[in-house]
C-alpha positions, 0 to 999 in steps of 0.5 A: 493509467499511471500518469493519472493514478499514482500513489498520492492520487489514489490516496486523494480519491480514497479521502474524497470517497470517504467524505460524508460517510460517518462510519468510514475513516481514511488516513494517509501516511505520506513520505515523512510518516513512512519514514517515522514508522520505519517502513524501509521496504515501502520507502526503498521501492518508491524512492526512485520515483518522483511520485513518492509512496504513501500508505492509505488506512481505511477503517470501517466503524472506527468508533465501535468497541475498542477491544474488538478484533477486526479483520484486516485486508491488505491490497498491494498498490503498485501503480506502475512497475518498471521493475526498477533497476532490474527493468522489465522487457519493453514488451507488455510493460504497458500493462504494469499499471495493473500491479495496483489491482490489489489496491483497487480490489480492497477499495471496491470491497470497502465501497461494497461493504459501506453501500450494503450497510453491513454491520462489520468492523473492518480495517484496510491497508494499502501500501501505494508506490511506483517502482521506477529506475532513477539515480536514487533507486534501490539497487540489487545488493542493497540491504534495507530494514523493514518495519519489523526490524528485519533486514532484507537484501534486495536481489532483484528490484522487480520483487517489489511486491513482497517489500511493500507487503512486509511493511503493510502486514507488519503494520496490521499487527498493531490491530491484533486482527482476527484474520489478515487477507492479503490481496 
């Protein structure tokens, strides 16, 4: 549930899982780092929550050949989605904790690849956020600047997935991946 698994708790568990695994590196980008990177989509979705967003970067075999192109997997981690200011109807809102299934899936992929000792190089990116209504939440009509430098007009705050994914996918470009899989 969202009161147990929120963005930084996901990150903490990812770091904990990686301890002692020589071929796995996990980095957590907190609120300040997201701002430094200019991740306006992720920041604006998460700013209405007390629990700020983060991004988790997993690298499998980080010390392998520098120039190698590695696949990149992106998993959407919306640990709870109220819809923000464009709030969802109450019926079924309890299951919005499942909006983080992309993040859960990519951690599962990473764990499976490590446990099977597959000799692959892999990068996994997880933007993690809660989409909540608050006095400082994004509003319909707001214009935000994504990491790519493009501006986005928010017409519905319940369309948060594309905002966090555009920043995560832009971030993936720095790895020059041979393929990007978006979950």
